[in-house]
N, C-alpha and C positions, 0 to 999 in steps of 0.2 A: 723648194721653191724660193723663189729666189725674194724680191720686193715686192710687194702689190704695185701694180700701177693702177691711177685713181683712174678713170676712164671718165672727160665730162659729158656726156651724157646719161654716167649711169653714177657716177662717186666709185667706190672703193670697194670690190667684192668685199662678199660680207661669209664667201668659203671660196676653198681654188683646190684642188684635185687634178690628178694625174693619173689619167688614165689607162691604167695597169694591163699587164701583156695578155692576162686571160680571160677581162674586163668587158662589156659594149662602149658607146658614150651612152645609148639610151638606158641599160641600168645603173649606170654610176647620177647621171641629170636624176633619178628619179629617186636615187638616193640621197645623192645631194638635197634636193627640194626637199623631201619629207626631216632631213634631217638641221634644214636651217628653221623650216613651215612645223616644227614639233608637231609632226603630221604621220599617222600610221601608210606606209606604204600602198595596203591594202582601200583608203581611204581618199587620196588622192586621184583626179580624175584620171583620163587615159590618155596619156601621152600621146594620142594619134592630134589629142584634138589639135595640138600647136606645130608638132612634128609628125611624120611619118618614121618609124624609131628604125624601120628596116634602111628609110637614107639618112635618117644619123648614124645610123653602125654604119657606111657604107663611103657617109661621102669624104671624108678623111683614111682611107686605107690604102692609099696608093703613097709610095715614098715619096715622090716628089709632090704630094701635097700642101698648097700654102694656103693663109686665111682661113676665115675662122665664121663661124655662124650664128644669129643671133635670135633670139624670140623669145616669147613672153611663155610661162608656160606657169601655173599655179598663184597670179600677182606675183609674180619673182622675175626676173630677166635672166636669163641664162646664156653664158656664149660657150659654144664648143669652138678649137681653136687645132689648126690643126700639128702643133706638139702637145695634143696630147689633152691639155688641162679644160677644164669645166670648169668656168665661175661661176657663181651663183652672187647677183648684187638682189639690194633691199630694191621691194619694187618704187618705183620711182615719187612717189606721191612720197611715200617717206622719209627719202634719200634728201627729197628737196624742203625737209626742217631742216636738216644743221646747218 
């Protein structure tokens, strides 16, 4: 993956991951947030409190899909884009201290 780009709203991503062909967006989001928060998957809140997992998995399935979806989950800002990249950003209150 190329160099991370700073988003003025949330700073630099603390983790970026490209979703593989056999993975779903929702599974990658869960694993990524668990990794950055040092939390067991089973201890995370249900993803559906932030975004419906089925919708998250389906949103960029078209070859012509564009754009990104941004939401908060477990205190982190999560971006999922049409190119299959999941980016996790620190909670905004922590990023502001830099």
